[in-house]
C-alpha atoms as an extended CHARMM CRD file, in Angstrom:
* protein
*
        64  EXT
         1         1  MET       CA              0.0000000000        0.0000000000        0.0000000000  PROA      1               0.0000000000
         2         2  SER       CA              1.3490000000        3.4790000000       -0.7590000000  PROA      2               0.0000000000
         3         3  HSD       CA              1.1590000000        6.6580000000        1.2870000000  PROA      3               0.0000000000
         4         4  GLN       CA             -2.0400000000        8.6230000000        0.6870000000  PROA      4               0.0000000000
         5         5  PHE       CA             -0.8250000000       11.8520000000        2.3390000000  PROA      5               0.0000000000
         6         6  LYS       CA              2.2320000000       13.9340000000        1.4340000000  PROA      6               0.0000000000
         7         7  LEU       CA              4.7470000000       15.8910000000        3.4550000000  PROA      7               0.0000000000
         8         8  GLY       CA              3.3330000000       19.2380000000        4.5530000000  PROA      8               0.0000000000
         9         9  GLN       CA             -0.3290000000       18.2480000000        4.1470000000  PROA      9               0.0000000000
        10        10  ARG       CA             -2.7790000000       19.0930000000        6.9390000000  PROA      10              0.0000000000
        11        11  VAL       CA             -4.6550000000       16.1440000000        8.4300000000  PROA      11              0.0000000000
        12        12  ARG       CA             -6.9370000000       15.3350000000       11.3490000000  PROA      12              0.0000000000
        13        13  GLN       CA             -7.4100000000       12.1220000000       13.2460000000  PROA      13              0.0000000000
        14        14  SER       CA            -10.4930000000       10.2100000000       12.1370000000  PROA      14              0.0000000000
        15        15  ARG       CA            -13.5230000000       10.1730000000       14.4230000000  PROA      15              0.0000000000
        16        16  ALA       CA            -12.8980000000        6.5510000000       15.4140000000  PROA      16              0.0000000000
        17        17  SER       CA             -9.4000000000        7.3270000000       16.6500000000  PROA      17              0.0000000000
        18        18  GLU       CA            -10.5260000000       10.5590000000       18.3620000000  PROA      18              0.0000000000
        19        19  ALA       CA            -12.8590000000        8.5750000000       20.5910000000  PROA      19              0.0000000000
        20        20  SER       CA             -9.8830000000        6.6830000000       21.9450000000  PROA      20              0.0000000000
        21        21  ASP       CA             -7.6830000000        9.7860000000       22.3010000000  PROA      21              0.0000000000
        22        22  ARG       CA             -9.6370000000       12.6980000000       23.7510000000  PROA      22              0.0000000000
        23        23  ASN       CA             -6.5920000000       14.9960000000       23.7900000000  PROA      23              0.0000000000
        24        24  ALA       CA             -6.4070000000       14.9490000000       19.9730000000  PROA      24              0.0000000000
        25        25  ARG       CA             -9.9530000000       16.1280000000       19.3380000000  PROA      25              0.0000000000
        26        26  GLY       CA            -10.1120000000       18.9780000000       16.8640000000  PROA      26              0.0000000000
        27        27  ASP       CA             -6.3420000000       19.2450000000       16.4320000000  PROA      27              0.0000000000
        28        28  THR       CA             -5.0330000000       19.7700000000       12.9430000000  PROA      28              0.0000000000
        29        29  TYR       CA             -1.6940000000       18.1300000000       12.2590000000  PROA      29              0.0000000000
        30        30  GLU       CA              0.9820000000       18.5680000000        9.6210000000  PROA      30              0.0000000000
        31        31  VAL       CA              2.5790000000       15.4870000000        8.0630000000  PROA      31              0.0000000000
        32        32  ILE       CA              6.2890000000       15.8150000000        8.8360000000  PROA      32              0.0000000000
        33        33  ARG       CA              7.6040000000       12.3380000000        7.9520000000  PROA      33              0.0000000000
        34        34  LEU       CA              6.5250000000        9.3400000000        5.8870000000  PROA      34              0.0000000000
        35        35  MET       CA              7.2850000000        6.1500000000        7.7910000000  PROA      35              0.0000000000
        36        36  PRO       CA              7.3170000000        2.4550000000        6.8290000000  PROA      36              0.0000000000
        37        37  GLU       CA              4.1820000000        0.3360000000        6.9140000000  PROA      37              0.0000000000
        38        38  ASP       CA              3.0300000000       -1.1920000000       10.1910000000  PROA      38              0.0000000000
        39        39  ARG       CA              2.5790000000       -4.9510000000       10.6890000000  PROA      39              0.0000000000
        40        40  ASP       CA             -0.8590000000       -4.8030000000        9.0370000000  PROA      40              0.0000000000
        41        41  GLY       CA              0.5320000000       -3.1310000000        5.9080000000  PROA      41              0.0000000000
        42        42  ASN       CA             -0.8330000000        0.3590000000        6.6950000000  PROA      42              0.0000000000
        43        43  PRO       CA              1.5060000000        3.2260000000        5.8120000000  PROA      43              0.0000000000
        44        44  CYS       CA              2.5090000000        5.2860000000        8.8540000000  PROA      44              0.0000000000
        45        45  TYR       CA              3.2510000000        8.9500000000        9.3840000000  PROA      45              0.0000000000
        46        46  ARG       CA              4.8520000000       11.2610000000       11.8880000000  PROA      46              0.0000000000
        47        47  ILE       CA              2.5080000000       14.2160000000       12.4370000000  PROA      47              0.0000000000
        48        48  LYS       CA              2.9030000000       17.4530000000       14.3990000000  PROA      48              0.0000000000
        49        49  SER       CA              0.5340000000       19.9890000000       15.9590000000  PROA      49              0.0000000000
        50        50  ALA       CA              0.8200000000       22.7510000000       18.5410000000  PROA      50              0.0000000000
        51        51  SER       CA              0.2280000000       20.1150000000       21.2300000000  PROA      51              0.0000000000
        52        52  GLY       CA              3.0990000000       17.8690000000       20.0950000000  PROA      52              0.0000000000
        53        53  GLU       CA              4.1770000000       15.1180000000       17.7290000000  PROA      53              0.0000000000
        54        54  ARG       CA              2.9340000000       11.5700000000       17.3070000000  PROA      54              0.0000000000
        55        55  ALA       CA              3.1870000000        8.5640000000       15.0380000000  PROA      55              0.0000000000
        56        56  VAL       CA             -0.0460000000        7.2730000000       13.4720000000  PROA      56              0.0000000000
        57        57  SER       CA             -1.1710000000        4.8600000000       10.7860000000  PROA      57              0.0000000000
        58        58  GLN       CA             -2.8760000000        6.0220000000        7.6210000000  PROA      58              0.0000000000
        59        59  ALA       CA             -6.1270000000        4.3880000000        8.7470000000  PROA      59              0.0000000000
        60        60  GLU       CA             -6.2960000000        6.9070000000       11.6180000000  PROA      60              0.0000000000
        61        61  LEU       CA             -6.1170000000       10.0240000000        9.4120000000  PROA      61              0.0000000000
        62        62  VAL       CA             -8.3830000000       12.1100000000        7.2070000000  PROA      62              0.0000000000
        63        63  LEU       CA             -7.5230000000       15.1690000000        5.1340000000  PROA      63              0.0000000000
        64        64  ALA       CA             -8.1790000000       18.4100000000        7.0320000000  PROA      64              0.0000000000
């Protein structure tokens, strides 16, 4: 599977992942690094917002 998002794009966490991470609600992130796929074959990203950085899988993101 290839990366759907590009460096510099703005993304948000999907509603499903927001429910499990209340601190991320409403935050807009910038893609700062494309990472290898996880064990399930989902491309991963390093994303950054004013509240910090995190690593997430593509399945957790939507375009902002």
